[in-house]
N, C-alpha and C positions, 0 to 999 in steps of 0.2 A: 613502590614497585614490588617489594617482597610480598605484599598482601595479595597481589594479583595472581601470582604463579600457581597457588593451590587451586584456584578456580579454573585456570587454563588446563591443568591436568584432569580436572573433573570433566571439562568439555570433551577432551580427547577420549576419556574413558567411555563416555556415552556415544561419541561419534563412531568409534571403531566397530562396535557390535552392529550398529545400524548399517554400516557399509558392507560388513562381512555377510550380513543376512540379506542384502539386497538381491542377491542371486538365488535366494531360497525358492522362489517360485511365486507367481502372482495369483494363486488360487483365491477365489472369492470366499469371503467369510460371511455367513448369514447371521445378522443380529436381529433380535426381536424389536418390534416397532417401539415398545415402551423405553428401550435403552436410549432413545433420542431425547428423553425428557430432561436429562442433565444439561444438554446444550440449550434447549429451549428456556430452562430456568435461568441459566447464566445470561442468555440474551435478554430476557425480561428483567433480570437484576440490573444489568448495565443500563437498561432503558428507563426503569421505573424508580429504583431506590434513590438515585441522586435527586429525583424530583420530590421525594418524600422527606429525606434527611441527607442532604449533601455532605454535612460534616461527618456523619457516621460512615457514609460510603467512602469518603476520602481517607479514613483511617483503617477501613476493614475490607476494601475491595479485593486485596490480595488473598485474605482468608476465605472470602466467598468463592473466588476462583479455584483455590486449592481444594476447599471442602467439596466442591462439585466435581473436580477433576479426579479425586481419590476413588469414589464409587464407580465412576465411569471407567477409570483405569483398571479397576478390579474386574469389571465385566469384560474388558478387552483382553486382559491376561487369561481369564477363564476360557475365552474363545481361542486365542492365539497369542501367547506371550511375546513372540518376536514382533508382532504388530505394534505393541506398545513401545518396544525398544526402537523400532523404525520411526514411530511418531516422535519420540523424544529426540531422536537424531535429527529429524526434519525441523523440529522446533529449535534446537540448538543452532542449526545452520541458519535458520530464519533470524533468530535473535542476534547471532554473531554478525550477520550482514547489517541488520538495522543498527546494532550497537556500534559497529566500526564506523559506519557512515555518520552516525550521530556524533561520535567523539571527534572524528576528523573535521566535519563541518563546523563543529563548535569552536574550532581553532581558526576558522576563516572569518575575518572581519571585513565586511563590505560597507564602506562609508559612502553614502550618496549625498552630494552637495546640493540637495534639493528637497523640498517638502512634498509629502504625499498628496498628489492630485490625481484625478481620474486618468489623465494622460500618463503620468509616471507609473501609477499602479498597473495600468493596462499593459504598459511596456514590460514591467517586471514579470507579470503573470504570463504574458505571451512568450517572453524569452524562456521562462521556466518551463512552459509547455513544450518548447522546442528542445531544450537541453535534457528534459526528462527522458527522451528517447535514447540519449547517448550516455548519460551518467546515471540513469535509473530514476524512477519517480521518487524513491527515498533520497537519493543523492541530491537531486535538484531541490526537493522540498527542504532538506536540512540546510543547504547552502543559502537559499533565498528567503526563508521565512523570517529570519531575524532582521536583515536589512529592510524588509517590507514593514515589519513591526516598528522599527525605529523611524522610518520615513513618515509614518502615520501617527506618531505619538502625540502630535498636536491636535488630533481629531478625537471626537467623542463617539461618533457613529462609524464604527469600523468593522463590525462583525461580518458584514456581507463580503468584505475584502478577503477575509480568510476562508470563508465558505467557497468562494470562487477559486481561491488558491488551491483548496483541496480538490475541487472539481477538475481543474485544468492541469496543475503541476503534479499533484499527488496521484492522478489517475489517467485522465484522457490523454495527456501529453505523451505518455509512455508507449504509444501504439506503433511507432515506426521501426523499431529494431528489437531483437531479442534481449538487448540490454535494458530495455525500458521497463518491462514488467515481468515478474516471474512466470506467468503462464506462457508468454511468448518464448522465454528462454527454455522452458520445458519442451515446447514444440520444436525448438531448434535441436535439443538433445535427442528428440524422437525422430529427427530426420528432415524437418522442414528447413529448406534452404535459408541461410542467414539473411539474404537480401530479399527474400520473398515478402517480408513484412512491409517493404517500401511500396508494395502494391496497395497497401491500406492508406496511403497518403490522402486520397480523396475523402475518406471518412474523417481523418485527422483534420484536414483543412476545413471541411464543412462544419465540423463540431467546434473546433477552436475559434473559427471566424464568428460563428453565431454567438457563442458564449462570451467572447471578448466584447462583441458589440452590445450584448445585453448588460454585461458588467459596466461598461462605460455609461450607459443610460442610468443604471441604478446608482452608481457611484456619484454621478452628477446630481442625482436627486438628493442623496444624503449629504453631499457637499453643501447644498443650499441651507441645510439645517445647522451648519457649523457657524461659530462666532468668527466673523472676519478678523477681529482683533487677535484671536488665537493664532491665526495664520501669520499675522504680522509679527507677533512676539516670538514665534517659534524660531529657534536658531539652527541652521543647517549643521549637520554633524561633521562636515568636512568643507574646507575651503575649495577643494577640487570637486569637479562634477562627479568623479568616480575615483575611489581610493580603495585598494585591496591590501589588507595586511594578513600575515600568516600564509604567504603564497606557497611555502613548502608543503602545506597540507594538500595543495592541489596534486602534488606528486603522489602523496599517500592515497588520495581519492582515486587517482588513475590506477594505482596498484590494486585497489579493491575491485575496480571494474575489470582489470586484467585477470584477476583471480577466478573470474567466472569460467575461464577456459582451462583451468587446472583441474586435475582429478580431485574427487572428494578427499577430505582431510587436509591435503595440501592447500586447497582453496580456502578453507576456514583458517588454517594456520597463517596464511598470508594476510587475511583480513585482520586477525588478532595482532599480528606483528605490525601491520600498518597503523592500527589504532594506538598501540603502545608507543610507536615512534612519534606519533602525533602528540601524545601526552608528554613525552620526554622533550621534544624539540620546540614545542609551542610555548611562548612566554605566558605566564599566568595572567598577565594584564590583558591579553587579548581575549582569553576566556571570560574574564571578569567583565570586559566591555560587552561581551555577548550575553552577560547574565547567565552564564552556563552553569547548570547543575545536572546531576544524574537522575533527578526525580522523574522526568518524562520517560526515559528508557526503562527505569525500574517499574513504572506504572504499566507500560506496554508489556514488559517481560512477564509480570505477574498475571495480568489479564489474559495474555495470549497462551500461557501454559494451560490455563483452564479451557480456552477456546480450542486449542489443538487437540487436547485429550478428549474432551466431551464431543468433539466433532467427528471422531473416528467412527462410531456406529452409524451416524447419519451418512457419512461419505460412503461407507461400505454398503449401506442399503441402496444408495444411488447407483453404485457400481453394479450391483446385482440386478437392479430393476430399470436401469437407464434405457435399455433397448425396448422396454415395454411401454414407454411413454407415448408411442405413436407419433414421434417427431419425424417429419419428412421434409417439410418446407424450410427454406433458409431463415425466414422470419421466426419460425418456431425455435430453431437452434439459437438464434440471436436472443430471444426473450427468455427462454428457459435457462440458457447458460448465464445470462445476465442476472436474472432473478435470484438464482442460487449464489452467484458471485457477490451479490449485495450483502449476504450474511455469512456465507461459508468462505473458506479460503479459495480464491479464484484460481489458484494453480491446479489443485487436484480436480476442481470442477471442470476446468478446461480439458484435462485428460479424460475425464468421464465421458464428456460429450464428443471428444475426438474419437474415442472408441465406439460410441453410439453411431457417429456418422460413418465410420468404417463398415459397421454391420449393415447400415441402411444401404450403403453403396453396393455391398455384396448382394443383399436381398433384391435390390432394384436392377442389378446387373449393369451398374454404371462403370464404364471402363475408360472414359476419356476425361481429361482435365482433372486428374487426380494428383494430390500432394500427399505422400505417405499413405496412400489408400483412401484419402478423404477427398470427396468432390471439392474443388477449389471454392465454390460459392458457399458451401457449408463451413469450410475452414475460416473463411472471411467472417461469417456470421458468428462463429464460436469465438474467434479472436477478439472481435470488436465488442461482443457482449461481455466477455470476461474482463477486458481492460476497462471499458467505459462504465459498466454498471457497478464496479467496485466503489464508485463514488456515491452510491445511493445511501450508504450508511457509514457511521464512524468505523465499524469493524469490517467493512468490505475490503479494505486494503490496509496494510501495516502503517504506511505514512499518514493515513487519515488521523489515527489516534495520536500519533507523534505530534502532528501539527496542532491538534486540539490541546494537548498537554503543554506544549511550549507556549501557546497563546495564553492559556490560563495561568501559567507560571509568570507571565508578564502582565497579570491583572486585567486580561481581556476576558470578559464573561461570554464564553462561547455557548451556543444553544445546547439544550439537552439532546438526548438521543432522538426523541421524537421531534424536537424543534428543528434539528438539522434535517431530518427526513421531510419536514414540511417544505424546506427550501429545495431539497433534491427532487421531491415529487412535483413541486410547482414549476421548476425550471428544467430539470433533466428529463423527466418522463415525457413532456411534450416534444423535447428534442429527439428522444429515442423513437417516439411515434413517427416523427418526420423522417428520421433515418430509415425506418421500416418501409415507408412509402417510396422514398427516393431510391434506396439501394436494394431492398429485399422484397419488393412486392411480387 
């Protein structure tokens, strides 16, 4: 425990300036186009280097991220020092949220007295998509990924299961409340009514229904490739149909969710305290049963510090030029917000296009059906695009990489960056085209 407290003080050291400077003013900062090269190089490194030399990447990905973040950070400091402090504060808030949920969920053991079949897997994924809206995509992902892995240990062909898990639990499922995904929570903080997102239920039901149906078809196909004897030899992990251990962690999980409604600093403090209580009160045997280690969160923390810092010039260029894109139709807001959310942080992308939609409403003299100055149809398109298309790549949303890292830690060979995108382009893009014609034509 003593080793943890110096790091906590470091967190607060960075969080305080970021919050104090939050009221400094939102003036736009103009970055040269070439300053976005560091983000592009990092993106290509994540995508390509593991294909060339996976072992080298597994040992040096942190150095690559940091080495690209340093020159990008210097450029940001030269333009506006407080912007870098603000970014570091946002990063720390992000990683404290992910880290606290990761630690707490690692103490919850869900034993399912059944073996992984298409029916069971579909039920787990569908339930995860529902709970993602109420405990967050990260919370639902961290709680359910390990029991799903254990239920399917008897199978050899399992990669598709975790890809659909990322699609539905780590992304699309979080559409129904501001607690589900960071962009929606930012919208709530900007004045969008808390229960407005329930109006997005048709999008949620349409997408979850189609994807679960497709998943059942694909899982049945791969099930036929399994050895029937392997199923017979597999031993259920519990004599009961469902057994949950480490239940007190559910209280800590709820505390993290409740912290969303606290002011900054107090919010992060409650998250950290909840994680520390989980470490203290959870028997080590439960974490051992979950094969819990800190490697996945360390990997995410190192990669995302590079992503957050190198992304700053790109996001500021978007803020400065967002209104110049000529976006006026709902389907354009849906696809533009979604395309950028596939590779950039979907939370600031959401805010960029919310501001763009407000300026379009003023320019077109739209005065009816407005939510915080945004035409409601535009806000629906922006919300759905930001949440849904975060599933298009591993870096589109924080839980994506977490799930990938946990799977690989359990000896599941997940697809490469481009391999994953082959799945997302083949399955999600047709779905998004269908959504465009059904809801945004």
